[in-house]
C-alpha positions as CSV (number, residue, x, y, z in Angstrom):
1,M,0.1,-0.1,0.0
2,G,1.4,3.4,-0.9
3,S,2.3,5.6,2.0
4,I,3.7,9.0,2.7
5,G,7.4,9.4,2.0
6,T,9.7,10.4,4.9
7,F,11.6,13.1,3.1
8,G,10.1,13.0,-0.4
9,S,7.1,14.8,0.6
10,F,9.0,17.7,1.7
11,T,10.1,18.0,-2.0
12,T,6.5,18.0,-3.0
13,A,5.8,21.0,-0.6
14,L,8.9,22.6,-1.8
15,L,7.9,22.4,-5.5
16,G,4.5,23.9,-4.6
17,M,6.2,26.8,-3.1
18,Y,8.4,27.3,-6.1
19,T,5.4,26.9,-8.5
20,S,3.4,29.6,-6.6
21,Q,6.5,31.9,-6.5
22,H,6.7,31.6,-10.3
23,G,3.0,32.2,-10.6
24,L,3.3,35.3,-8.6
25,S,6.2,36.5,-10.7
26,V,4.3,35.9,-14.0
27,T,1.2,37.8,-12.5
28,G,3.3,40.6,-11.3
29,N,4.9,40.9,-14.8
30,N,1.4,41.1,-16.4
31,I,0.3,43.8,-14.0
32,S,3.5,45.8,-14.8
33,N,3.0,45.6,-18.5
34,I,-0.7,46.5,-18.5
35,N,0.0,49.6,-20.5
36,T,2.9,48.3,-22.6
37,P,2.0,48.6,-26.4
38,G,1.7,45.1,-28.0
39,Y,2.1,43.2,-24.8
40,T,0.6,39.8,-24.6
41,R,-0.7,38.4,-21.4
42,Q,1.5,35.5,-20.1
43,S,0.6,32.5,-18.2
44,L,2.6,29.8,-16.2
45,D,2.7,26.4,-17.6
46,Q,2.9,23.7,-15.0
47,I,2.4,20.0,-14.8
48,S,2.1,17.4,-12.1
49,L,5.3,15.6,-11.4
50,S,5.3,11.8,-11.2
51,M,8.7,10.1,-10.6
52,S,7.5,6.5,-9.8
53,G,7.4,3.7,-12.3
54,P,5.5,0.4,-12.2
55,D,6.1,-1.8,-9.1
56,R,7.6,-5.2,-9.6
57,Y,5.1,-6.7,-7.3
58,A,1.9,-4.7,-7.7
59,Q,-0.8,-4.8,-5.0
60,R,-4.5,-4.1,-5.6
61,N,-4.6,-1.4,-2.8
62,N,-1.4,0.5,-4.0
63,V,-2.4,4.1,-4.6
64,K,-0.1,6.1,-7.1
65,I,0.5,9.8,-6.1
66,G,2.3,12.5,-7.8
67,N,5.3,14.1,-6.4
68,G,4.1,17.8,-6.7
69,A,3.8,20.6,-9.3
70,L,6.6,21.5,-11.8
71,A,6.7,24.9,-13.6
72,V,7.8,24.0,-17.1
73,G,7.5,27.3,-18.8
74,V,5.7,30.6,-19.6
75,S,3.5,31.0,-22.6
76,Q,1.4,33.8,-24.3
77,L,-2.3,33.8,-24.4
78,R,-3.2,34.4,-28.2
79,D,-5.8,33.5,-30.6
80,P,-4.3,32.9,-34.1
81,Y,-7.6,32.9,-35.8
82,L,-8.4,36.4,-34.3
83,D,-5.0,37.6,-35.4
84,I,-5.6,36.6,-39.1
85,R,-9.1,38.2,-39.1
86,Y,-7.8,41.4,-37.6
87,R,-4.9,41.8,-39.9
88,S,-7.1,41.3,-42.9
89,E,-9.6,44.0,-41.6
90,A,-6.6,46.2,-40.8
91,A,-5.7,46.2,-44.5
92,S,-9.0,47.4,-45.4
93,V,-8.9,50.1,-42.8
94,G,-5.5,51.1,-44.0
95,A,-6.7,51.2,-47.7
96,T,-9.9,53.2,-47.2
97,S,-8.5,55.5,-44.6
98,K,-5.6,56.5,-46.9
99,R,-7.9,57.1,-49.8
100,L,-10.3,59.2,-47.7
101,D,-7.4,61.4,-46.5
102,I,-6.2,62.1,-50.1
103,L,-9.9,62.7,-51.2
104,N,-10.3,65.2,-48.3
105,S,-7.1,67.0,-49.5
106,I,-8.6,67.2,-53.0
107,A,-11.9,68.4,-51.6
108,M,-10.1,71.3,-49.9
109,V,-9.3,72.5,-53.4
110,L,-12.5,71.6,-55.4
111,D,-15.3,71.6,-52.9
112,E,-16.4,75.1,-53.2
113,I,-20.0,74.9,-52.1
114,G,-21.0,78.2,-50.5
115,A,-17.5,79.6,-51.2
116,G,-18.6,82.0,-54.0
117,D,-21.4,84.7,-54.4
118,D,-25.0,83.6,-53.9
119,E,-23.8,80.4,-52.2
120,N,-22.2,79.1,-55.4
121,G,-18.7,77.8,-55.8
122,I,-15.9,80.2,-56.6
123,I,-15.4,79.0,-60.1
124,S,-19.3,78.6,-60.7
125,A,-19.7,82.1,-59.4
126,Q,-17.1,83.3,-61.9
127,F,-19.0,81.6,-64.7
128,S,-22.1,83.6,-63.5
129,D,-20.0,86.9,-63.5
130,L,-18.7,86.2,-67.1
131,L,-22.3,85.6,-68.3
132,K,-23.3,88.9,-66.7
133,T,-20.6,90.9,-68.3
134,L,-21.7,89.3,-71.7
135,Q,-25.2,90.2,-71.1
136,N,-24.0,93.9,-70.6
137,L,-21.9,93.7,-73.7
138,S,-24.9,92.6,-75.7
139,D,-26.9,95.5,-74.6
140,Q,-24.0,97.9,-75.3
141,T,-22.5,96.5,-78.5
142,N,-19.1,98.0,-79.6
143,Q,-18.7,99.8,-76.3
144,G,-15.1,99.4,-75.3
145,E,-15.5,99.4,-71.6
146,Y,-17.9,96.5,-71.7
147,D,-15.6,94.5,-73.8
148,T,-12.8,95.2,-71.1
149,Q,-15.2,94.0,-68.4
150,V,-15.7,90.7,-70.3
151,R,-11.9,90.3,-70.6
152,S,-11.4,91.1,-67.0
153,S,-14.0,88.5,-65.9
154,A,-12.5,86.0,-68.3
155,S,-9.0,86.8,-66.9
156,A,-10.3,86.1,-63.3
157,L,-11.8,82.8,-64.4
158,A,-8.5,81.7,-66.0
159,T,-6.6,82.6,-62.8
160,L,-9.2,80.5,-60.7
161,F,-8.4,77.5,-63.1
162,N,-4.7,78.2,-62.7
163,S,-5.0,78.3,-58.9
164,A,-7.1,75.2,-58.5
165,A,-4.7,73.3,-60.9
166,T,-1.6,74.5,-58.9
167,E,-3.2,73.4,-55.6
168,L,-4.1,70.0,-57.0
169,E,-0.6,69.5,-58.1
170,E,0.7,70.3,-54.7
171,V,-1.7,67.6,-53.4
172,Y,-0.2,65.2,-55.9
173,N,3.4,66.0,-55.0
174,S,2.5,65.7,-51.3
175,T,0.9,62.4,-51.8
176,V,4.1,61.2,-53.7
177,T,6.2,62.3,-50.7
178,H,4.1,60.5,-48.4
179,F,4.0,57.3,-50.6
180,K,7.7,57.2,-50.7
181,Q,7.8,57.6,-46.8
182,D,5.2,54.7,-46.4
183,L,7.4,52.7,-48.8
184,T,10.5,53.4,-46.5
185,A,8.5,52.6,-43.5
186,V,7.3,49.2,-45.0
187,N,10.9,48.2,-45.8
188,E,12.0,49.1,-42.2
189,I,9.3,47.0,-40.7
190,L,10.2,44.0,-43.1
191,S,13.9,44.3,-42.0
192,N,13.0,44.6,-38.3
193,I,10.7,41.5,-38.5
194,R,13.5,39.7,-40.1
195,D,16.0,40.8,-37.5
196,L,13.4,39.7,-34.6
197,N,13.2,36.4,-36.4
198,V,17.0,35.9,-36.0
199,S,16.8,36.8,-32.3
200,I,13.8,34.5,-31.6
201,R,15.5,31.7,-33.5
202,K,18.5,32.1,-31.1
203,C,16.2,32.1,-28.1
204,D,14.5,28.9,-29.4
205,L,17.9,27.2,-29.8
206,H,18.8,28.0,-26.2
207,G,15.4,27.2,-24.7
208,D,14.3,30.7,-24.1
209,P,10.7,31.5,-25.4
210,G,11.7,35.1,-26.2
211,L,8.0,36.3,-25.4
212,E,8.9,39.9,-25.3
213,L,10.5,39.6,-28.8
214,R,7.5,37.9,-30.0
215,D,5.3,40.7,-28.8
216,E,7.3,43.2,-30.6
217,R,7.2,41.1,-33.8
218,N,3.4,40.9,-33.5
219,R,3.1,44.5,-33.1
220,L,5.2,45.1,-36.4
221,I,3.1,42.6,-38.3
222,D,-0.1,44.4,-37.2
223,E,1.4,47.6,-38.4
224,L,2.5,46.0,-41.7
225,S,-1.0,44.7,-42.3
226,E,-2.3,48.2,-42.5
227,Y,0.2,49.0,-45.4
228,V,-0.2,45.8,-47.3
229,K,-2.6,42.8,-47.0
230,I,-0.5,39.8,-45.9
231,D,-0.6,36.1,-45.0
232,V,1.3,35.0,-41.9
233,T,2.3,31.4,-41.4
234,Y,4.2,29.5,-38.8
235,T,5.9,26.3,-39.6
236,E,8.5,24.1,-38.0
237,E,12.0,24.2,-39.3
238,D,14.2,21.2,-39.1
239,I,17.6,22.1,-37.7
240,G,19.0,18.6,-37.5
241,M,19.5,16.0,-34.8
242,G,15.7,15.6,-34.5
243,M,15.2,19.2,-33.4
244,T,12.8,21.7,-34.9
245,I,12.3,25.4,-34.1
246,E,9.6,27.9,-35.2
247,K,9.8,29.6,-38.5
248,L,7.6,32.7,-39.5
249,S,6.9,33.5,-43.2
250,I,4.9,36.4,-44.6
251,R,3.5,36.5,-48.1
252,L,1.4,39.0,-50.1
253,A,-2.3,38.0,-49.4
254,N,-3.3,37.1,-53.1
255,A,-5.0,40.4,-53.7
256,N,-5.0,40.5,-57.4
257,P,-8.5,39.5,-59.0
258,D,-6.6,38.0,-62.1
259,A,-6.3,34.4,-61.3
260,T,-3.4,33.9,-63.9
261,V,-1.2,36.3,-61.7
262,S,0.9,34.7,-59.3
263,T,3.1,37.5,-58.1
264,D,0.4,38.7,-55.6
265,S,1.5,35.9,-53.2
266,S,5.2,36.7,-53.3
267,L,7.3,36.1,-50.2
268,L,8.2,39.1,-48.1
269,V,9.7,37.4,-45.1
270,D,10.9,33.8,-44.9
271,G,12.5,33.1,-41.5
272,V,15.7,35.0,-41.2
273,Y,15.4,36.3,-44.9
274,A,13.4,39.3,-46.1
275,T,12.8,41.3,-49.3
276,Q,12.5,45.0,-49.8
277,I,9.9,46.8,-51.9
278,E,11.4,49.1,-54.5
279,L,10.1,51.9,-56.9
280,P,12.0,51.4,-60.1
281,E,12.8,54.6,-62.0
282,K,12.2,52.8,-65.4
283,V,9.6,50.2,-66.4
284,A,8.4,48.5,-69.6
285,E,6.6,51.0,-72.0
286,L,2.9,50.0,-72.5
287,N,1.2,49.8,-75.8
288,P,-1.6,52.4,-75.5
289,N,-3.6,50.6,-78.3
290,Y,-3.4,47.1,-76.9
291,D,-6.5,45.0,-77.0
292,P,-6.2,41.3,-76.2
293,K,-9.2,40.5,-78.5
294,D,-7.6,42.3,-81.5
295,P,-4.3,40.6,-82.7
296,A,-3.7,43.7,-85.0
297,T,-2.9,45.8,-82.0
298,G,0.1,43.6,-81.2
299,G,1.6,42.8,-77.7
300,P,0.8,44.9,-74.5
301,Y,4.3,46.4,-74.6
302,M,6.1,48.7,-77.0
303,G,9.5,47.6,-78.3
304,P,12.0,49.3,-80.6
305,N,10.1,48.1,-83.6
306,G,6.6,48.1,-82.5
307,P,4.3,46.1,-80.1
308,V,5.9,43.1,-78.4
309,D,4.7,40.4,-75.9
310,D,7.8,39.9,-73.9
311,I,8.3,42.4,-71.3
312,A,12.1,41.9,-71.5
313,Q,11.9,43.3,-75.0
314,A,9.9,46.3,-74.2
315,N,11.4,49.9,-74.1
316,Q,12.1,51.3,-70.8
317,V,10.2,54.5,-69.9
318,D,9.8,56.6,-66.7
319,N,7.8,54.8,-64.0
320,D,4.9,57.4,-64.0
321,N,2.6,54.5,-62.9
322,F,4.6,53.9,-59.7
323,L,4.8,50.2,-60.3
324,L,6.7,48.4,-57.5
325,S,9.1,45.5,-57.4
326,L,10.4,43.2,-54.8
327,T,14.2,42.6,-54.4
328,K,15.7,39.0,-53.8
329,L,15.4,37.6,-50.2
330,Y,18.5,38.5,-48.1
331,D,19.6,37.8,-44.5
332,T,21.0,40.4,-42.1
333,A,24.5,39.7,-43.6
334,G,23.3,40.3,-47.1
335,R,23.4,36.7,-48.2
336,E,20.7,35.6,-50.7
337,W,18.0,33.0,-49.9
338,Y,19.1,29.6,-51.0
339,S,18.0,25.8,-50.5
340,Q,19.4,22.6,-52.0
341,S,17.5,19.4,-52.1
342,K,19.2,16.0,-51.2
343,P,20.8,14.3,-54.3
344,T,18.5,11.9,-56.1
345,V,20.7,9.0,-57.4
346,T,19.3,6.8,-60.3
347,K,21.1,3.7,-61.5
348,L,21.1,3.6,-65.4
349,A,20.5,0.4,-67.3
350,D,23.6,0.3,-69.4
351,K,26.3,2.3,-71.1
352,A,23.8,3.3,-74.0
353,A,21.3,4.7,-71.4
354,F,24.2,6.4,-69.6
355,D,25.5,8.1,-72.8
356,A,22.0,9.0,-73.8
357,A,21.1,10.8,-70.5
358,Q,24.5,12.6,-70.5
359,A,23.9,13.8,-74.2
360,A,20.4,15.1,-73.4
361,V,21.6,17.2,-70.6
362,L,24.5,18.6,-72.6
363,A,22.2,19.4,-75.5
364,D,19.9,21.6,-73.4
365,P,20.3,25.2,-74.5
366,N,20.4,26.4,-70.9
367,Y,23.1,23.9,-69.8
368,N,26.0,25.6,-67.9
369,P,29.2,23.5,-68.1
370,V,30.9,25.5,-65.3
371,N,28.5,24.0,-62.5
372,Q,27.0,21.4,-64.7
373,S,23.4,22.6,-64.3
374,I,20.4,23.7,-66.3
375,D,18.7,26.9,-65.0
376,D,15.1,27.6,-65.8
377,G,15.4,31.2,-65.1
378,K,12.6,31.2,-62.7
379,G,14.3,30.5,-59.5
380,S,15.4,26.8,-59.8
381,R,18.4,25.1,-61.4
382,T,19.1,21.4,-61.6
383,I,22.6,20.0,-61.1
384,Y,23.5,16.8,-62.9
385,S,26.4,14.5,-62.0
386,F,27.3,11.3,-63.9
387,S,29.4,8.5,-62.5
388,E,30.7,5.1,-63.3
389,K,31.3,2.3,-60.6
390,Q,33.3,-0.9,-61.5
391,I,32.1,-4.2,-60.1
392,T,34.8,-6.8,-58.9
393,D,34.6,-10.3,-57.9
394,T,36.0,-11.6,-54.6
395,D,39.5,-11.8,-56.2
396,G,39.4,-8.3,-57.3
397,N,38.8,-8.8,-60.9
398,V,36.6,-6.4,-62.8
399,I,33.4,-8.2,-64.0
400,G,31.2,-5.2,-65.0
401,T,30.3,-1.6,-64.7
402,E,27.3,0.2,-63.1
403,Y,26.2,3.5,-64.3
404,Y,24.6,6.4,-62.2
405,Q,23.0,9.8,-62.6
406,S,22.7,12.2,-59.6
407,V,20.3,15.1,-59.7
408,T,20.3,18.0,-57.1
409,V,17.7,20.8,-57.4
410,E,18.7,24.2,-56.1
411,K,16.2,27.0,-55.3
412,Y,16.9,30.7,-55.3
413,T,15.0,34.0,-55.4
414,L,14.5,36.4,-58.2
415,P,13.5,40.1,-58.2
416,V,9.7,40.3,-58.7
417,A,7.9,42.9,-60.8
418,L,4.6,43.5,-59.0
419,D,1.4,43.7,-61.2
420,D,-0.7,46.8,-60.8
421,N,-3.2,45.0,-58.4
422,D,-0.9,42.8,-56.5
423,L,-1.2,44.9,-53.4
424,Y,-4.0,45.9,-51.1
425,G,-3.8,48.3,-48.2
426,S,-2.7,52.0,-47.6
427,L,0.4,51.6,-50.0
428,Q,-2.0,50.5,-52.8
429,S,-4.4,53.3,-52.1
430,S,-1.7,55.9,-52.4
431,R,-0.6,54.4,-55.7
432,E,-4.1,54.4,-57.0
433,M,-4.8,58.0,-56.0
434,L,-1.6,59.0,-57.9
435,T,-2.2,57.0,-61.1
436,E,-5.9,56.3,-61.7
437,S,-7.6,58.6,-64.0
438,G,-11.2,57.0,-64.3
439,E,-12.7,57.8,-67.6
440,F,-9.4,59.3,-69.0
441,A,-7.7,55.9,-68.9
442,S,-6.7,54.7,-72.2
443,A,-8.0,51.4,-73.6
444,G,-4.4,50.0,-73.6
445,Y,-4.0,50.9,-69.9
446,I,-7.2,49.1,-69.0
447,N,-6.3,46.0,-71.1
448,S,-2.7,45.6,-70.1
449,V,-2.5,47.2,-66.6
450,D,-5.7,47.4,-64.6
451,E,-9.0,46.2,-66.0
452,R,-11.0,48.2,-63.4
453,A,-9.1,51.5,-64.2
454,S,-12.1,53.2,-65.6
455,S,-13.9,53.0,-62.4
456,K,-11.1,54.2,-60.2
457,R,-10.7,58.0,-59.7
458,G,-7.5,59.3,-58.3
459,I,-5.9,62.8,-58.3
460,R,-5.1,62.7,-62.0
461,Y,-8.9,62.2,-62.7
462,Y,-9.9,65.4,-61.1
463,Q,-7.0,67.4,-62.5
464,R,-7.9,66.1,-66.1
465,S,-11.6,66.8,-65.4
466,L,-10.6,70.4,-64.6
467,D,-8.3,70.5,-67.8
468,L,-11.2,69.3,-69.9
469,L,-13.5,71.9,-68.6
470,A,-11.0,74.6,-69.2
471,N,-10.0,73.4,-72.6
472,K,-13.9,73.2,-73.5
473,V,-14.3,76.9,-72.5
474,A,-11.3,78.0,-74.3
475,T,-12.0,76.0,-77.5
476,L,-15.6,77.2,-77.8
477,F,-14.9,80.8,-77.1
478,N,-11.9,80.8,-79.6
479,E,-14.1,79.2,-82.2
480,A,-16.6,81.8,-81.7
481,N,-14.2,84.6,-82.1
482,N,-12.5,83.1,-85.2
483,G,-15.5,82.9,-87.6
484,Y,-15.9,84.0,-91.2
485,M,-18.4,86.5,-92.6
486,T,-21.8,85.5,-93.9
487,D,-24.8,87.2,-95.6
488,E,-28.0,87.8,-93.8
489,D,-29.1,84.2,-94.6
490,G,-26.0,82.7,-93.1
491,N,-24.1,81.8,-96.3
492,Y,-20.4,82.4,-96.1
493,V,-19.4,85.0,-98.5
494,T,-16.1,86.5,-99.9
495,A,-15.1,90.2,-99.3
496,S,-17.0,91.2,-102.5
497,G,-20.2,89.4,-101.3
498,D,-20.1,86.4,-103.3
499,A,-21.2,83.1,-101.8
500,I,-18.6,80.4,-101.2
501,E,-19.6,77.2,-102.8
502,L,-18.9,73.6,-102.1
503,P,-16.6,71.6,-104.6
504,G,-19.6,69.9,-106.1
505,G,-21.8,73.0,-106.1
506,G,-24.1,74.5,-103.5
507,K,-23.6,77.2,-100.9
508,I,-22.0,76.6,-97.5
509,N,-24.4,77.9,-94.8
510,K,-23.4,78.5,-91.3
511,Y,-26.6,77.2,-89.9
512,I,-26.8,74.1,-91.9
513,P,-24.3,71.4,-90.8
514,L,-22.2,69.8,-93.7
515,T,-23.0,66.0,-94.4
516,A,-20.4,63.4,-94.1
517,D,-20.2,63.4,-98.1
518,Q,-19.8,67.3,-98.2
519,Q,-17.1,67.3,-95.5
520,A,-15.3,64.7,-97.3
521,A,-15.5,66.7,-100.5
522,L,-13.9,69.6,-98.8
523,G,-10.9,67.4,-98.0
524,K,-9.9,69.6,-95.0
525,P,-11.5,71.4,-92.1
526,L,-14.2,74.1,-92.9
527,Q,-12.1,76.9,-91.6
528,E,-9.2,76.1,-93.8
529,Y,-11.4,75.7,-96.9
530,L,-13.0,79.1,-96.3
531,A,-9.7,80.8,-95.9
532,E,-8.4,79.3,-99.1
533,N,-11.6,80.2,-101.1
534,G,-12.0,83.9,-100.3
535,G,-13.6,83.7,-97.0
536,Y,-12.6,86.7,-94.6
537,Q,-12.8,87.5,-90.9
538,P,-13.7,90.9,-89.4
539,E,-11.1,93.2,-87.9
540,G,-10.4,92.0,-84.4
541,A,-11.0,88.3,-84.8
542,G,-8.6,86.0,-83.1
543,N,-8.0,83.8,-80.1
544,L,-9.4,84.9,-76.8
545,F,-7.6,82.2,-74.7
546,S,-4.1,80.9,-75.1
547,N,-1.9,78.4,-73.2
548,H,0.4,81.3,-72.2
549,G,-0.3,85.0,-71.5
550,S,2.6,86.0,-73.7
551,S,1.3,84.2,-76.8
552,D,-1.9,83.5,-78.8
553,D,-1.2,79.7,-79.2
554,A,-4.4,77.7,-78.3
555,D,-2.8,74.2,-78.5
556,N,-3.1,72.0,-75.5
557,I,-4.8,74.4,-73.2
558,T,-5.3,73.0,-69.6
559,A,-6.5,74.4,-66.3
560,A,-2.8,75.0,-65.3
561,N,-1.9,77.1,-68.3
562,I,-5.1,78.7,-69.6
563,S,-4.7,82.5,-69.9
564,I,-6.0,85.5,-71.8
565,A,-4.5,85.5,-75.2
566,Y,-1.7,88.2,-75.7
567,K,-3.5,90.1,-78.4
568,W,-6.9,90.1,-76.5
569,S,-5.0,91.5,-73.5
570,N,-3.5,94.3,-75.7
571,S,-6.9,95.0,-77.4
572,D,-5.5,93.9,-80.9
573,V,-8.3,91.1,-80.6
574,K,-11.7,91.9,-79.4
575,L,-15.1,90.1,-79.0
576,I,-16.6,89.9,-82.5
577,A,-20.1,91.3,-82.2
578,S,-21.4,90.0,-85.6
579,Y,-20.2,88.0,-88.8
580,I,-23.2,89.3,-90.8
581,R,-22.4,91.3,-93.8
582,P,-25.6,93.3,-94.3
583,N,-24.9,95.3,-97.4
584,S,-22.8,95.5,-100.5
585,T,-20.4,98.0,-98.9
586,G,-19.1,95.2,-96.5
587,E,-19.8,97.3,-93.5
588,T,-21.3,95.6,-90.4
589,S,-24.2,97.3,-88.6
590,S,-23.1,99.0,-85.3
591,T,-26.0,97.3,-83.6
592,A,-25.5,93.8,-84.9
593,N,-24.7,91.5,-82.0
594,E,-25.7,87.9,-82.9
595,N,-22.3,86.7,-82.0
596,I,-22.3,88.3,-78.6
597,L,-25.7,86.5,-78.1
598,H,-23.9,83.3,-79.3
599,F,-21.3,83.8,-76.4
600,R,-24.1,84.1,-74.0
601,A,-25.6,80.9,-75.4
602,L,-22.3,79.1,-74.9
603,M,-22.4,80.2,-71.2
604,E,-25.9,78.6,-70.8
605,G,-25.6,75.8,-73.4
606,N,-25.1,72.1,-72.9
607,F,-22.0,70.3,-74.4
608,D,-20.4,66.9,-74.4
609,Y,-17.3,66.6,-72.4
610,I,-15.3,63.8,-74.0
611,P,-11.9,62.7,-72.4
612,S,-10.3,62.0,-75.8
613,D,-10.6,65.7,-76.6
614,I,-7.5,66.4,-74.2
615,L,-5.9,62.9,-74.2
616,E,-5.5,61.1,-77.6
617,N,-5.9,57.4,-76.4
618,A,-8.6,58.1,-73.8
619,S,-12.3,57.2,-74.1
620,D,-14.3,59.0,-76.9
621,I,-17.5,58.4,-74.9
622,P,-18.8,61.7,-73.3
623,M,-18.4,61.6,-69.5
624,F,-20.9,64.5,-69.0
625,H,-23.4,66.6,-71.0
626,G,-24.1,69.9,-69.7
627,S,-23.1,73.5,-69.2
628,F,-19.7,74.8,-67.9
629,A,-21.2,75.6,-64.4
630,G,-22.9,72.1,-64.6
631,M,-19.6,70.3,-65.5
632,M,-18.0,72.0,-62.5
633,N,-20.8,70.9,-60.3
634,N,-20.5,67.4,-61.7
635,I,-16.7,67.2,-60.7
636,E,-17.6,68.4,-57.3
637,G,-20.6,65.9,-57.1
638,I,-18.4,63.0,-58.1
639,L,-15.8,64.0,-55.6
640,G,-18.4,64.3,-52.9
641,N,-19.9,60.8,-53.7
642,D,-16.4,59.4,-53.6
643,Q,-15.8,60.9,-50.2
644,R,-19.2,59.7,-48.8
645,S,-18.9,56.2,-50.1
646,T,-15.2,56.0,-48.8
647,Q,-16.3,57.4,-45.5
648,I,-18.9,54.7,-45.1
649,Q,-16.4,52.1,-46.0
650,V,-13.9,53.4,-43.5
651,N,-16.6,53.5,-40.6
652,S,-17.6,49.8,-41.5
653,Y,-14.1,48.4,-41.6
654,A,-13.1,50.3,-38.5
655,V,-16.0,49.0,-36.5
656,R,-15.2,45.4,-37.5
657,A,-11.5,46.0,-36.8
658,V,-12.3,47.5,-33.3
659,E,-14.6,44.4,-32.5
660,L,-11.8,42.0,-33.6
661,D,-9.1,43.9,-31.6
662,T,-11.4,44.0,-28.7
663,G,-11.8,40.2,-29.0
664,R,-7.9,39.9,-29.2
665,D,-7.6,42.0,-26.0
666,S,-10.2,39.7,-24.3
667,V,-7.7,36.9,-24.9
668,S,-4.3,38.6,-25.0
669,G,-4.9,41.7,-22.9
670,V,-4.2,42.0,-19.1
671,D,-7.2,42.1,-17.0
672,L,-6.7,43.5,-13.5
673,N,-9.5,41.5,-12.1
674,D,-8.1,38.3,-13.3
675,E,-4.6,39.1,-12.3
676,A,-5.8,40.1,-8.7
677,A,-7.5,36.8,-8.5
678,N,-4.3,35.1,-9.6
679,L,-2.4,37.0,-6.9
680,I,-4.7,35.6,-4.3
681,R,-4.7,32.1,-5.7
682,Y,-0.9,31.8,-6.0
683,Q,-0.4,33.5,-2.5
684,K,-2.9,31.0,-1.0
685,A,-1.2,28.2,-2.7
686,Y,2.1,29.3,-1.5
687,T,0.7,29.5,2.1
688,A,-0.7,26.1,1.7
689,A,2.6,24.7,0.6
690,C,4.3,26.2,3.5
691,R,1.6,24.6,5.9
692,L,2.1,21.3,4.1
693,M,5.8,21.5,5.0
694,T,5.0,22.4,8.6
695,T,2.5,19.5,8.9
696,L,5.1,17.1,7.5
697,D,7.6,18.4,9.9
698,E,5.3,17.8,12.9
699,A,4.4,14.4,11.7
700,L,8.0,13.5,11.3
701,E,8.9,14.8,14.7
702,R,6.0,12.7,16.3
703,L,7.4,9.7,14.4
704,I,10.9,10.1,15.6
705,S,10.5,11.5,19.1
706,N,7.3,9.8,20.4
707,T,7.1,6.4,18.7
708,G,7.8,3.3,21.1
709,I,7.6,5.2,24.4
710,V,4.3,3.8,25.7
711,G,4.4,2.9,29.3
712,R,7.6,4.8,30.1
């Protein structure tokens, strides 16, 4: 029958005291770090110690009792599932928050609601002012002061366009700076995680759990998950002699919707190796006309002699699209990631098979005789070795030959050119806000870079929308002030009053659009045809807007460069009141003002705003139909809708992230109530262990001092 040991039970009590002391230490450490960022609650790992084995002569009434509690380590309380969900949600919070921040910066430039007169936007109010001055001019035709008022109002409008364009460019440049800073921050995080992996690996080798190092690594992984969406995996790495240690790997989280793309799951960290994300200065030039459904457009890239399919043969151009790439994986000493398989040895049938196998390897165009390998160029090379072994009998005589082939596979890493949609998170949102131009994206860009580009609107979209509006205003006003004289019926005439005819006969009338056949018969734009066939313009005709205040050049007018034309600013050009030649003398009536009324109609008319009007390869489908002020309101409305929808997304993702983080805290966070209970529990356990030792001492004292003294 089992019985209490004489001195072994003292060890049981002693182990209970030690275990309780360790428990008090862990609890005290938890309480001390309750406000430490990233700290994970720790718990004491303890087991029941049993030193006895099976008895040689077992008895039915023997009772096996353990030998006390043993503290075997300290572990962290974490829920891997909650970590995965939180980091996925953190990427969404980072992506939408960054997008909202940039949209708010754009809104500080373009959201003009209530900023102008009569609660209109500043630019919209200036359109109203320009219309008002044109109304005054139509009432007082050929009055110089009213022409000056129109010019002053138009100059103010051009200045507002210039100012808005400058401020949007500042937003763009600021976003570029922040994007590069974020890129540097991501690379520092990747390097720090790699360095922590090295330290944790050393701790594991020496039996130290390195819990504080793991806390810092988890904090950095959480921070990284806001910049890019990641997958984190933990595996066991074989280090030989039957020992394994933990290995952490981080990959991109397969964010690209294109199933044929594999670069969106590239390795970022693999144990003690890590990559860096780079922003190349040069990338492959895209084919702006690329259409995968039309072979005639060629490949997605442009080479020296035309479109090509192979990115390696493409021309190198400036990386305006901010495409990113990954370097090879390096350790802290700058050594590349590398692995080698165990050799696979195959016995060949005979000399003929031996020679054939060797010849096949040597014939491969990628065979490298220096290291006897064939490299696939995709991160793997195969090393071949051939050998012969003579077979001898017991007397040492050669009786035959055996032939062998040995194959070893080596793996290495390559730089990775990331696809446009390989990332998701705040880093990708910055990229898209810098590059995406919505309806202004070319078909080639949509087909070869981002199939969803037409629905993504970044800073460039709002810049080009403003450019399109400024260009439309300038184009229509310049056309209206560069007309040719007509008779009272609207037929274009020469200086002598003769009607200008079409090549096949028939008069050209201002109010009757030319048919497609008539336009083809002209062989050139109508304005050129009229100039070459006797058409003439009234004195003062010319461009009202130009691309620089010191010239009259109206090519490529944008919001950034729109200006009052030089000759209009010097009064050499003026607003033409009328193009009607009323009598045979060629003199225009002083009260004729149909062209001023046309200018007024332009301010109130509706027009198509087509992206290809300012970008050659952009869409030729109108993005809006309406007035100048309506187009400005449309830009502001789209911006407002983008802000609102993004704000809703931010709120939704943030709520879920907070819920998940709260769930993580309920597992990993330090709770004072729990720790207070643990203090009491371990203190009572310590007291009980001490009392057990006192009890054992009293029992032993009774046994030694008082046994066998009955009757004395």
